[in-house]
Structures are given as C-alpha cells and as structure tokens.
C-alpha positions in Angstrom: -22.7 -25.3 40.1 -22.7 -22.2 37.9 -24.8 -22.5 34.7 -23.0 -22.3 31.4 -22.8 -18.9 29.7 -25.9 -18.5 27.4 -25.3 -19.3 23.8 -26.4 -17.2 20.8 -29.9 -18.1 19.7 -28.5 -19.5 16.4 -26.8 -22.4 18.3 -29.4 -23.3 20.9 -30.7 -26.8 20.4 -28.8 -27.2 17.1 -25.9 -29.1 15.6 -23.2 -26.7 14.6 -19.5 -26.5 13.6 -16.6 -25.0 15.5 -16.2 -22.4 12.7 -19.8 -21.3 13.1 -19.4 -21.0 16.9 -16.2 -18.9 16.5 -18.0 -16.6 14.0 -20.5 -15.9 16.8 -17.8 -15.2 19.4 -17.9 -18.6 21.1 -14.5 -20.1 22.0 -13.2 -23.6 22.8 -13.6 -23.2 26.5 -17.4 -22.7 26.1 -17.6 -25.6 23.7 -16.3 -27.8 26.5 -19.3 -27.0 28.8 -21.7 -29.6 30.0 -24.6 -28.5 27.8 -22.6 -29.2 24.6 -21.9 -32.6 23.1 -19.0 -33.1 20.8 -20.2 -35.2 17.9 -16.9 -35.3 15.9 -14.0 -33.2 14.9 -15.2 -29.6 14.8 -18.9 -30.7 15.1 -21.0 -30.1 18.2 -24.6 -30.3 19.4 -26.2 -28.1 22.1 -28.2 -30.2 24.6 -30.3 -28.0 26.9 -29.7 -29.0 30.6 -32.5 -30.4 32.7 -33.0 -27.1 34.6 -33.1 -25.2 31.3 -35.6 -27.6 29.8 -37.8 -27.4 32.9 -37.8 -23.6 32.8 -38.7 -23.6 29.1 -41.3 -26.3 29.3 -39.8 -28.1 26.3 -39.4 -31.9 26.1 -36.0 -33.2 27.1 -33.7 -34.6 24.4 -32.2 -38.1 24.5 -28.6 -39.0 23.7 -29.9 -40.8 20.6 -30.5 -38.3 17.8 -33.9 -38.3 16.1 -34.0 -38.4 12.3 -34.3 -34.6 12.1 -31.2 -34.2 14.3 -29.4 -36.8 12.2 -30.1 -34.7 9.1 -28.8 -31.7 11.0 -25.6 -33.6 11.8 -25.2 -34.5 8.1 -25.6 -30.8 7.2 -23.0 -29.7 9.7 -20.5 -32.3 8.6 -20.9 -31.0 5.0 -20.6 -27.4 6.2 -17.1 -28.2 7.6 -15.9 -28.3 4.0 -17.2 -27.7 0.5 -15.2 -30.7 -0.7 -17.7 -33.3 0.8 -21.2 -34.6 0.1 -23.4 -37.3 1.7 -23.2 -40.5 -0.3 -23.8 -44.3 -0.3 -26.0 -45.6 2.5 -26.6 -42.2 4.1 -27.7 -40.8 0.8 -30.1 -43.7 0.2 -31.7 -43.0 3.6 -32.1 -39.2 2.8 -33.8 -40.3 -0.4 -36.1 -42.5 1.8 -35.2 -45.6 -0.2 -36.2 -48.9 1.3 -33.1 -50.8 2.3 -32.7 -54.4 3.5 -32.6 -55.1 7.2 -28.8 -55.3 7.5 -28.5 -51.7 6.1 -31.4 -50.2 7.9 -29.6 -50.8 11.2 -26.3 -49.3 10.0 -25.9 -46.0 11.9 -22.7 -44.9 10.2 -22.5 -41.7 8.3 -21.1 -42.2 4.7 -19.5 -39.3 2.9 -17.6 -38.8 -0.3 -14.8 -36.3 0.2 -11.6 -34.9 -1.4 -8.3 -35.5 0.2 -8.1 -35.9 4.0 -11.3 -34.0 4.7 -12.9 -35.2 8.0 -10.0 -37.5 8.7 -10.2 -37.8 12.5 -10.1 -40.4 15.3 -13.0 -38.6 17.0 -15.4 -39.2 14.0 -15.7 -43.0 14.6 -19.1 -43.3 12.9 -18.1 -41.4 9.7 -16.9 -43.5 6.8 -15.1 -41.5 4.1 -15.0 -42.5 0.4 -12.2 -40.5 -1.1 -12.0 -39.0 -4.5 -9.3 -37.0 -6.3 -11.4 -34.0 -7.1 -14.0 -32.2 -5.0 -17.3 -34.2 -5.3 -20.1 -32.6 -7.4 -22.8 -31.0 -5.2 -25.8 -30.4 -7.5 -28.5 -32.3 -5.6 -29.6 -31.1 -2.1 -32.1 -32.7 0.2 -33.2 -30.8 3.4 -30.2 -28.6 3.1 -27.7 -31.5 2.7 -25.6 -32.0 -0.5 -26.2 -35.6 -1.6 -25.1 -37.9 -4.4 -27.2 -37.7 -7.6 -29.7 -40.6 -7.8 -28.2 -42.4 -10.8 -24.7 -42.0 -9.4 -26.0 -43.5 -6.1 -27.0 -46.7 -8.0 -23.3 -47.1 -9.0 -22.0 -46.2 -5.6 -24.0 -48.9 -3.9 -23.3 -51.6 -6.5 -20.3 -52.9 -4.6 -22.3 -53.3 -1.4 -25.7 -54.7 -2.5 -26.5 -58.1 -4.0 -27.7 -58.4 -7.6 -31.4 -58.4 -6.5 -31.0 -55.7 -4.0 -29.4 -53.5 -6.6 -32.3 -54.1 -9.0 -34.7 -53.2 -6.2 -32.8 -50.0 -5.6 -33.0 -49.1 -9.3 -36.7 -49.9 -9.3 -37.2 -47.4 -6.4 -35.2 -44.7 -8.1 -37.2 -44.9 -11.4 -40.7 -45.6 -10.0 -43.5 -43.0 -10.4 -44.2 -41.4 -7.0 -47.6 -40.7 -5.5 -47.5 -36.9 -5.1 -50.1 -36.8 -2.2 -48.1 -39.2 -0.2 -44.5 -38.3 -1.1 -44.6 -34.7 -2.0 -43.0 -35.1 -5.4 -44.4 -35.8 -8.9 -41.3 -37.1 -10.7 -39.1 -40.1 -10.3 -35.7 -39.6 -8.8 -34.2 -40.5 -12.2 -34.9 -42.4 -15.4 -33.6 -45.8 -16.6 -31.7 -43.8 -19.3 -30.0 -41.9 -16.4 -29.0 -45.2 -14.7 -27.6 -46.5 -18.0 -25.6 -43.4 -18.5 -24.1 -43.5 -15.0 -23.1 -47.1 -15.4 -21.6 -46.3 -18.8 -19.4 -43.6 -17.3 -18.2 -45.7 -14.4 -15.9 -48.1 -16.1 -13.5 -49.8 -13.6 -15.3 -49.0 -10.4 -16.0 -51.6 -7.7 -19.2 -53.4 -8.5 -19.6 -52.1 -12.0 -20.1 -55.6 -13.5 -23.0 -56.1 -11.1 -24.4 -52.7 -12.0 -24.3 -53.5 -15.7 -26.2 -56.7 -15.2 -28.7 -55.2 -12.7 -29.6 -52.1 -14.8 -30.8 -54.4 -17.6 -33.5 -55.7 -15.2 -34.7 -52.3 -13.7 -38.3 -51.5 -14.6 -40.7 -48.7 -13.9 -43.7 -49.8 -11.9 -42.5 -51.8 -9.0 -43.6 -49.9 -5.9 -41.8 -51.9 -3.3 -38.9 -54.4 -2.9 -41.3 -57.4 -2.5 -43.0 -56.4 -5.8 -39.5 -56.4 -7.4 -38.8 -59.8 -5.9 -42.1 -61.1 -7.3 -41.3 -59.9 -10.8 -37.8 -61.4 -10.7 -39.2 -64.7 -9.4 -41.6 -64.8 -12.4 -38.8 -64.2 -14.8 -36.6 -66.9 -13.3 -39.4 -69.4 -13.5 -39.3 -68.9 -17.3 -42.7 -67.2 -17.4 -43.4 -64.1 -19.5 -42.6 -60.7 -17.9 -45.8 -59.2 -16.5 -47.1 -55.6 -17.1 -46.5 -53.5 -14.0 -49.2 -51.2 -12.4 -51.7 -52.8 -14.8 -55.1 -51.0 -15.1 -58.3 -53.0 -15.8 -59.3 -50.2 -18.2 -56.3 -48.1 -19.4 -58.7 -45.5 -20.8 -60.4 -44.9 -17.4 -58.2 -42.9 -14.9 -60.4 -44.2 -12.0 -60.2 -47.9 -13.1 -58.9 -50.5 -10.6 -55.1 -51.1 -10.7 -53.0 -54.1 -10.0 -49.4 -54.5 -9.1 -48.6 -56.7 -12.1 -50.5 -58.9 -14.5 -51.2 -60.1 -18.0 -53.9 -58.2 -19.9 -54.3 -60.8 -22.7 -55.0 -63.6 -20.1 -56.9 -61.3 -17.7 -54.7 -62.2 -14.8 -53.8 -59.6 -12.1 -51.3 -60.1 -9.2 -51.7 -58.0 -6.0 -48.9 -58.0 -3.4 -50.5 -57.3 0.0 -47.8 -55.6 2.1 -48.1 -54.5 5.7 -49.9 -51.3 4.9 -52.8 -53.4 3.6 -53.5 -54.7 7.1 -55.7 -51.8 8.2 -59.5 -52.3 8.0 -59.8 -49.2 5.7 -57.2 -50.5 3.3 -58.6 -54.0 3.3 -62.0 -52.5 2.3 -60.4 -50.7 -0.6 -58.5 -53.8 -1.7 -61.7 -55.8 -1.7 -63.5 -53.3 -3.8 -60.5 -53.2 -6.2 -60.3 -56.9 -6.5 -64.1 -57.2 -7.0 -63.9 -54.8 -10.0 -61.3 -57.1 -11.6 -63.2 -60.2 -10.8 -66.5 -58.8 -12.1 -64.7 -58.0 -15.4 -63.6 -61.7 -15.7 -60.1 -61.3 -14.4 -58.4 -63.9 -12.2 -57.0 -62.2 -9.1 -53.9 -63.7 -7.4 -53.2 -62.2 -4.0 -49.6 -62.5 -2.8 -48.2 -61.8 0.7 -45.1 -62.1 2.9 -45.6 -65.8 3.3 -45.2 -66.2 -0.5 -42.2 -64.0 -0.4 -40.6 -66.2 2.3 -41.3 -69.2 0.1 -39.8 -67.5 -3.0 -43.3 -67.3 -4.5 -43.4 -71.1 -5.2 -47.2 -71.5 -4.7 -48.0 -68.4 -6.7 -45.6 -69.5 -9.5 -47.3 -72.9 -9.7 -50.7 -71.4 -10.1 -49.5 -68.8 -12.5 -47.8 -71.4 -14.7 -51.2 -73.2 -15.1 -53.1 -70.0 -15.8 -50.6 -69.0 -18.5 -50.7 -72.5 -20.0 -47.0 -73.2 -19.3 -47.4 -76.5 -17.4 -49.5 -78.6 -15.1 -50.4 -77.4 -11.6 -48.2 -79.1 -8.9 -49.8 -79.9 -5.6 
C-alpha cells in the first residue's frame, strides 16, 4: 500500500481545520487518507501511521485524545468561526475548576455560538448554546477563547445544584497559590459575580444564581471545604473565618481551613493530598503549633463529608456553647 503524500510540517501531529489545510495546498482527497481522522465538520487530526511512528521513534497515539489534544480540538473548533467561544462545562475544565463526578465524566464539547455555526450531524459531541450576537471573546486560555469567569457562573447555574454553584463560585474567587497554579490573582471577585448575575435577568437558572452568590466566600480551597462551611451554617452555628491564621501578624504562622479566633477553635479538612507521609508531617507540625497556643484542633475528612459532618457539628456545637454534646 502506497504511503500517503507527506503533509506540510504545520499539520503533522496536529488538529487543524479544512480551511487551514486548503491554505497549505491540501485538498479533500488527501484529507480522506488513512493517517487523518475526521473529528467533525471541517475539523481533522493527523495521526502518524505505525510505520511513520517507528521510523521517527516517537510514541504512538491512541484514539482517545489526551488533554493537550483536547485543548487543540477546542482551539480548532473556535478557529472555524470567529462567532464561537468555549463555554459552560468545557470552559470550567479549561479553568481547571473541580467539578462533581457526573460532570467530570462528560466528554462533550460545549460552545456558545452565533446562528448555525458548527451545526452538523458529524459533530455529535459538540453542544451549541446559541446567542443572537457573536459571543464576546476577551478571555483566552491556552489559545482558546473562553467564557469570562463571572459569566461562567451564570452559564452553569441552570445545570448545577444550589451547593454545587456555591462551590463553583468559591473556586472562582479563591486566592490561588502562585507556586502551584502559576497565577497570583483569583479568576474574578465576588463583586464580578454579583454584577454578572445582575445583568442576566431572565436567563435559565438565574434565581438559583441569585441565591447562591449570596453564599460565595473567599477562602474555601476545595468543594469539601465549601460543603463544611455550608453545613456549619445550616446547623445554625456562627459562620467561621476561612483560612484562619494562628497569628495574623506572622506570615509564617500556621494556617487552618476555618475556625473561630475568639474561641481558639480551628478546623482542618484533610483531603486526599494529605495522605502522603511528607504532607502528614507538615500537618502534624501545623496542628501542634495551634495546640501549643491553646487552640482546639478539629480534623475533618471524607468520612465526615459522607456523614454530612454530623459528628463534627455535634462537637463544634459544644465547643461554641450552643448545646450539649450528643453521643
């Protein structure tokens, strides 16, 4: 079998559009060759053949795109028209927001587009949310136009539960850790969320968005921490201070996920990243600093989360003087 005609270097191993291929002199007959996969209307991916891979020494590709390839697909879909941007669930994943399990497994591509852009039976995994005017494309992530963070909060209000939406808001406004995340500013502010909600009258889920934005706070570093805070509020207990420092004047002082300074109570949610020996050693040193200063340390984990924090809430109620401890 004759090998396919070599492609220009700009297309090798990449996701590209039909227009980009035509601009490089590639025509439809070549796009139907065995080393090119059609991903959707006017969108293709070059897959080096086994003999080409063996000759180059590069690892073979699977039919399931890796995250980087998925981002390349999103970029190509948006290059097909300037009247489209990545939105909803696909945008949340580009922002690396933690979603709940049923959404993490959703492989569909979600776009916001004008008119009939990308309308095709061969784009089965593309979901189009249509708007009358071309969607604004101010925010770009890895070369992909994406919904602004505050607008994303409103977009997802129709799909998320009340608590999930609060968790999303907490993630959008939290202060990132530059060394780990490569950014020093939150995606948006609570004021930005309020403004987006105010300007979205009549949209699906807007009532839920209005209710949820009132409970968004800066300082919850994970969905379980948000769930813990909400559980405390629903139990009728005072709202805790988030990311509480033992000594606010000392930048190196131990820090807790939540707590009550006047009662010297600190709550630590121990997520999966706390399971390593190194992290456990750091946690022990942090908790010892609080304990040495006379604080009560309450450690919380996924078992507590599964039980809606019932045991933690009983203990906290006693420590705050809001009722007897129940056993």
